[in-house]
C-alpha positions as CSV (number, residue, x, y, z in Angstrom):
1,X,-40.1,-6.7,-25.1
2,X,-38.5,-4.3,-22.6
3,X,-34.8,-3.7,-23.2
4,X,-32.4,-5.4,-20.7
5,X,-30.5,-2.6,-18.9
6,X,-27.8,-3.3,-16.3
7,X,-25.4,-1.1,-14.4
8,X,-21.9,-1.7,-13.0
9,X,-19.7,0.7,-11.0
10,X,-16.1,-0.5,-10.9
11,X,-14.8,1.5,-8.0
12,X,-11.3,1.5,-6.5
13,X,-12.5,-0.3,-3.4
14,X,-15.5,-2.4,-4.6
15,X,-17.2,-3.4,-7.8
16,X,-20.9,-2.7,-7.4
17,X,-23.5,-4.0,-9.8
18,X,-27.2,-4.6,-10.3
19,X,-27.7,-8.3,-9.8
20,X,-31.3,-8.4,-10.7
21,X,-34.7,-6.7,-10.6
22,X,-37.7,-8.2,-8.9
23,X,-41.1,-6.5,-8.6
24,X,-39.5,-3.2,-9.5
25,X,-36.9,-3.5,-6.7
26,X,-33.2,-3.1,-7.7
27,X,-31.1,-5.8,-6.2
28,X,-27.4,-4.9,-5.7
29,X,-24.3,-6.8,-5.0
30,X,-20.6,-6.1,-4.8
31,X,-17.2,-7.7,-4.5
32,X,-13.7,-6.2,-3.8
33,X,-12.0,-4.5,-6.7
34,X,-9.1,-6.9,-6.8
35,X,-8.2,-9.0,-9.8
36,X,-5.4,-11.5,-9.4
37,X,-3.7,-12.7,-12.7
38,X,-2.4,-16.1,-13.7
39,X,-1.4,-17.7,-16.9
40,X,-4.0,-20.5,-16.6
41,X,-7.4,-20.9,-15.1
42,X,-8.2,-21.3,-11.4
43,X,-6.6,-24.3,-9.7
44,X,-9.0,-26.7,-7.9
45,X,-8.9,-26.5,-4.1
46,X,-7.0,-29.3,-2.5
47,X,-9.4,-29.4,0.4
48,X,-12.3,-27.4,1.9
49,X,-15.0,-25.4,0.1
50,X,-14.3,-23.8,-3.2
51,X,-13.8,-20.1,-2.8
52,X,-16.4,-17.8,-4.4
53,X,-14.5,-16.5,-7.3
54,X,-14.4,-16.8,-11.1
55,X,-11.6,-16.8,-13.6
56,X,-12.1,-14.1,-16.3
57,X,-9.9,-14.1,-19.4
58,X,-8.6,-10.6,-20.3
59,X,-5.5,-9.4,-22.0
60,X,-4.0,-12.8,-22.5
61,X,-4.3,-13.8,-18.8
62,X,-6.9,-15.2,-16.5
63,X,-7.9,-12.9,-13.6
64,X,-9.5,-14.3,-10.5
65,X,-12.3,-11.9,-9.2
66,X,-15.2,-12.3,-6.9
67,X,-16.4,-12.1,-3.2
68,X,-13.6,-14.4,-1.9
69,X,-10.8,-12.8,-4.0
70,X,-8.8,-11.9,-0.8
71,X,-8.1,-15.6,-0.5
72,X,-6.1,-15.4,-3.8
73,X,-4.0,-12.4,-2.8
74,X,-0.3,-12.6,-2.2
75,X,1.6,-10.2,0.0
76,X,3.2,-8.3,-2.9
77,X,0.0,-7.8,-5.0
78,X,-0.5,-4.2,-5.9
79,X,-3.8,-2.4,-6.4
80,X,-3.5,-1.3,-10.0
81,X,-6.7,0.8,-10.1
82,X,-5.2,3.8,-8.3
83,X,-4.8,6.1,-11.2
84,X,-7.1,8.2,-13.5
85,X,-6.8,5.9,-16.5
86,X,-7.6,2.7,-14.6
87,X,-10.5,1.9,-17.0
88,X,-7.9,1.1,-19.7
89,X,-6.4,-1.8,-17.8
90,X,-7.1,-5.5,-18.1
91,X,-7.9,-5.6,-14.4
92,X,-10.7,-3.1,-14.9
93,X,-12.2,-5.2,-17.7
94,X,-11.9,-8.4,-15.6
95,X,-13.7,-6.8,-12.7
96,X,-16.5,-5.5,-15.0
97,X,-16.9,-8.9,-16.7
98,X,-16.9,-10.6,-13.3
99,X,-19.9,-8.5,-12.4
100,X,-21.6,-9.5,-15.7
101,X,-20.9,-13.1,-14.9
102,X,-22.8,-12.8,-11.6
103,X,-25.7,-11.3,-13.4
104,X,-26.3,-14.5,-15.3
105,X,-27.4,-12.9,-18.5
106,X,-26.5,-13.7,-22.1
107,X,-27.5,-10.3,-23.6
108,X,-27.5,-6.8,-22.3
109,X,-29.1,-4.1,-24.5
110,X,-27.7,-1.1,-22.5
111,X,-24.8,-1.4,-20.1
112,X,-24.2,1.8,-17.9
113,X,-20.9,2.2,-16.1
114,X,-19.5,5.0,-14.0
115,X,-16.1,6.9,-14.0
116,X,-14.6,9.4,-11.5
117,X,-15.4,13.0,-12.6
118,X,-11.7,13.8,-13.5
119,X,-11.6,10.7,-15.7
120,X,-15.0,11.4,-17.2
121,X,-13.6,14.7,-18.5
122,X,-11.2,12.9,-20.7
123,X,-13.7,12.4,-23.6
124,X,-11.5,10.3,-25.8
125,X,-11.0,7.9,-22.9
126,X,-14.7,7.7,-22.3
127,X,-15.4,7.0,-26.0
128,X,-12.7,4.3,-26.1
129,X,-14.2,2.6,-23.0
130,X,-17.7,2.5,-24.4
131,X,-16.4,0.9,-27.6
132,X,-14.3,-1.6,-25.6
133,X,-17.4,-2.7,-23.6
134,X,-19.7,-3.1,-26.6
135,X,-19.7,-6.5,-28.3
136,X,-19.4,-10.1,-27.2
137,X,-17.3,-11.0,-24.2
138,X,-16.0,-14.3,-22.8
139,X,-16.9,-14.8,-19.1
140,X,-15.1,-18.1,-18.4
141,X,-16.4,-21.6,-18.1
142,X,-17.7,-21.4,-21.7
143,X,-20.1,-18.6,-21.0
144,X,-20.4,-15.4,-23.0
145,X,-22.4,-12.2,-22.9
146,X,-23.3,-9.8,-25.7
147,X,-23.4,-6.1,-24.8
148,X,-25.3,-4.2,-27.5
149,X,-24.5,-0.7,-26.3
150,X,-22.5,0.8,-23.4
151,X,-22.5,4.2,-21.9
152,X,-20.2,5.7,-19.3
153,X,-21.3,8.6,-17.0
154,X,-19.7,10.5,-14.1
155,X,-20.2,8.5,-10.9
156,X,-22.0,11.1,-8.8
157,X,-24.5,11.7,-11.6
158,X,-26.0,8.3,-10.7
159,X,-26.5,9.4,-7.1
160,X,-28.3,12.5,-8.3
161,X,-30.7,10.4,-10.3
162,X,-31.2,8.0,-7.5
163,X,-31.8,10.8,-5.0
164,X,-34.4,12.4,-7.3
165,X,-36.3,9.2,-7.8
166,X,-36.3,8.0,-4.2
167,X,-37.4,11.4,-2.9
168,X,-39.9,12.0,-5.7
169,X,-38.0,15.2,-6.6
170,X,-36.9,14.6,-10.2
171,X,-39.0,17.4,-11.6
172,X,-37.9,19.8,-8.8
173,X,-34.2,18.9,-9.3
174,X,-34.4,19.7,-13.0
175,X,-34.9,23.4,-12.0
176,X,-32.3,23.6,-9.3
177,X,-28.5,23.6,-8.9
178,X,-27.1,20.6,-6.9
179,X,-23.8,19.5,-5.5
180,X,-23.2,15.8,-5.3
181,X,-20.2,14.7,-3.1
182,X,-18.9,11.2,-3.4
183,X,-15.9,10.2,-1.3
184,X,-14.8,6.8,-2.6
185,X,-12.0,4.4,-1.9
186,X,-9.4,6.3,-3.9
187,X,-11.0,9.5,-5.2
188,X,-13.0,12.3,-3.7
189,X,-15.5,13.2,-6.4
190,X,-17.9,16.1,-6.6
191,X,-20.4,17.1,-9.3
192,X,-22.2,20.4,-9.7
193,X,-25.2,20.3,-11.9
194,X,-27.8,22.6,-13.2
195,X,-30.8,20.4,-13.4
196,X,-29.4,17.1,-14.7
197,X,-26.7,18.8,-16.7
198,X,-23.1,18.7,-15.4
199,X,-21.2,22.0,-15.0
200,X,-17.8,20.8,-16.0
201,X,-15.7,23.8,-14.7
202,X,-17.1,23.3,-11.2
203,X,-16.9,19.5,-11.1
204,X,-13.8,17.5,-10.5
205,X,-12.2,14.8,-8.3
206,X,-9.0,14.6,-6.3
207,X,-7.1,11.5,-5.0
208,X,-8.1,12.1,-1.4
209,X,-10.5,9.2,-0.7
210,X,-10.7,6.5,2.1
211,X,-7.5,4.9,0.9
212,X,-5.6,8.0,2.2
213,X,-7.5,7.9,5.5
214,X,-6.7,4.3,6.0
215,X,-3.0,4.8,4.9
216,X,-2.6,7.5,7.5
217,X,-4.0,5.1,10.2
218,X,-1.9,2.3,8.9
219,X,1.3,4.4,9.2
220,X,0.4,5.4,12.7
221,X,-0.1,1.8,13.8
222,X,3.2,0.8,12.1
223,X,5.0,3.5,14.0
224,X,3.4,2.6,17.3
225,X,4.0,-1.1,17.0
226,X,7.4,-1.0,15.3
227,X,6.1,-3.1,12.5
228,X,5.0,-2.9,8.8
229,X,1.3,-3.2,9.5
230,X,-0.8,-3.3,6.3
231,X,-4.2,-4.7,7.1
232,X,-6.3,-1.9,5.5
233,X,-9.6,-3.9,5.6
234,X,-9.4,-4.5,9.3
235,X,-8.9,-0.8,10.0
236,X,-11.7,0.1,7.6
237,X,-14.1,-2.2,9.4
238,X,-13.0,-0.7,12.8
239,X,-13.7,2.8,11.6
240,X,-17.1,1.9,10.3
241,X,-18.2,-0.2,13.4
242,X,-16.4,1.7,16.2
243,X,-14.9,-1.5,17.4
244,X,-11.2,-1.7,18.2
245,X,-9.2,-3.8,15.8
246,X,-7.0,-6.7,17.0
247,X,-3.4,-6.0,16.3
248,X,-0.8,-8.5,17.5
249,X,-3.5,-10.3,19.5
250,X,-4.5,-7.2,21.4
251,X,-7.2,-4.7,20.9
252,X,-5.7,-1.5,19.5
253,X,-7.1,2.0,20.2
254,X,-7.3,3.9,16.9
255,X,-8.2,7.2,18.7
256,X,-4.7,8.4,18.8
257,X,-4.5,8.4,15.0
258,X,-7.9,10.0,14.3
259,X,-6.8,13.7,14.5
260,X,-4.3,13.3,11.6
261,X,-6.7,11.0,9.6
262,X,-9.4,13.6,9.8
263,X,-7.2,16.0,8.0
264,X,-7.7,14.0,4.8
265,X,-11.4,14.9,4.4
266,X,-10.7,18.5,5.5
267,X,-8.1,18.7,2.7
268,X,-10.4,17.2,0.1
269,X,-13.3,19.5,1.0
270,X,-10.9,22.5,0.9
271,X,-9.9,21.6,-2.6
272,X,-13.5,21.2,-3.6
273,X,-14.3,24.7,-2.3
274,X,-11.9,26.2,-4.9
275,X,-14.4,25.0,-7.5
276,X,-17.7,25.5,-5.7
277,X,-17.0,28.5,-3.4
278,X,-19.4,28.9,-0.4
279,X,-22.2,27.1,-2.4
280,X,-24.5,30.0,-1.9
281,X,-26.1,29.3,-5.3
282,X,-26.5,25.6,-4.7
283,X,-29.9,24.4,-3.5
284,X,-29.1,20.7,-2.8
285,X,-26.0,19.1,-1.3
286,X,-26.1,15.3,-1.5
287,X,-23.5,13.1,0.2
288,X,-23.0,9.5,-1.1
289,X,-20.3,7.0,-1.4
290,X,-18.6,4.4,0.8
291,X,-16.6,7.1,2.7
292,X,-19.6,9.3,3.4
293,X,-19.5,8.4,7.2
294,X,-16.0,9.7,7.6
295,X,-16.3,12.8,5.4
296,X,-19.7,14.0,6.8
297,X,-18.2,16.2,9.5
298,X,-15.8,18.1,7.2
299,X,-18.6,18.7,4.7
300,X,-20.9,20.1,7.3
301,X,-18.2,22.3,8.7
302,X,-17.5,23.7,5.2
303,X,-21.2,24.4,4.5
304,X,-22.8,25.3,7.8
305,X,-25.7,27.1,6.1
306,X,-26.8,24.0,4.1
307,X,-28.6,20.8,5.0
308,X,-26.6,17.8,3.9
309,X,-28.8,15.1,2.3
310,X,-27.7,11.5,2.7
311,X,-29.1,8.3,1.1
312,X,-29.7,4.9,2.6
313,X,-27.0,2.5,1.5
314,X,-24.8,5.3,0.1
315,X,-22.3,2.8,-1.4
316,X,-25.0,1.7,-3.9
317,X,-26.4,5.1,-4.7
318,X,-24.4,5.6,-7.9
319,X,-25.0,2.2,-9.4
320,X,-28.8,2.4,-8.6
321,X,-28.9,5.7,-10.3
322,X,-27.1,4.3,-13.3
323,X,-29.7,1.6,-13.6
324,X,-32.6,3.9,-13.1
325,X,-31.4,6.4,-15.6
326,X,-30.6,3.7,-18.2
327,X,-34.1,2.1,-17.8
328,X,-35.9,5.4,-18.2
329,X,-33.8,6.4,-21.2
330,X,-34.2,2.9,-22.8
331,X,-38.0,3.0,-22.4
332,X,-38.3,6.6,-23.7
333,X,-36.1,5.9,-26.8
334,X,-37.8,2.6,-27.6
335,X,-41.3,4.0,-27.3
336,X,-40.2,6.9,-29.4
337,X,-38.9,4.6,-32.1
338,X,-35.2,5.8,-31.7
339,X,-33.8,2.6,-30.3
340,X,-30.8,3.0,-32.7
341,X,-29.6,5.9,-30.5
342,X,-30.0,4.0,-27.3
343,X,-26.6,4.9,-26.0
344,X,-26.9,8.6,-26.7
345,X,-27.6,11.4,-24.2
346,X,-27.9,9.3,-21.1
347,X,-26.8,12.3,-19.1
348,X,-30.1,13.8,-20.1
349,X,-32.0,10.8,-18.8
350,X,-33.5,12.9,-16.0
351,X,-35.6,14.8,-18.5
352,X,-37.5,11.6,-19.3
353,X,-38.1,10.7,-15.7
354,X,-41.3,11.4,-13.8
355,X,-42.2,11.9,-10.2
């Protein structure tokens, strides 16, 4: 029987996960990375349809997570995932277990998760997270799931694997040096690899993600309207669609705030260049992540002599790569009779992939 492998990417903006596999196709889903705590379970709705959330017990509290979690938010709720050790929090665990709830599985042989590059460098934290995720977990409503083994990898490493497989370039990538750039909600991550091996001293992340872009826009709107505007999601949607947001019942032109907001990706790329230089030795530059659309111009300006490769649905590139790497590694180890070491060396999974 083929091992059950699943992947989850708990990002600062969204929690992405593999919801299922059908005819070889990876099916992805996501929900906002917000977890709202209470002392008891979810209260039944007084009227109307039940919101699409689940109560996950973690750390002595019950956290509401899921697609409709914004309906549970209060005005003072803080986003607690905005620091490098966020994977140690109860909120992180609630979000991850929420993803496992929606997978509808009772057992997972190998669970692959991702961490920002700077966090991944803290090896003791990575080991502690893998131990924390291994074992039996309560998912609420009497459901439980058993995770036999867990492995954390750097988030952009998933995108590299996904790019290699979708472009039929895995064998080629194993011989080349690559730069994977991943602007997320909170962090701007980059990974330099030789083949499938991470070059630690040239890889890192800085807190210059889409949150900073949106915060700059939010501050501009607040100054312009004389208010304390704070609707980050509305501004995010407006930037992605090109449609003007409605602020105080009127369409608002964001163009006046774009010059300052565009400095954020410029600053992030400038910091990255301290580590990667002019990238003259790098064959492939791959751009992924939910903020790819806003960081593209700054990346192209920094590396005018390179082609920038982008993937379809860049927000799911990492989690798809986690899944693909985990599946290939699980098959190779089981067929080789080394299933006891299933969680080892997943960062070398590319060596077991084929074109």
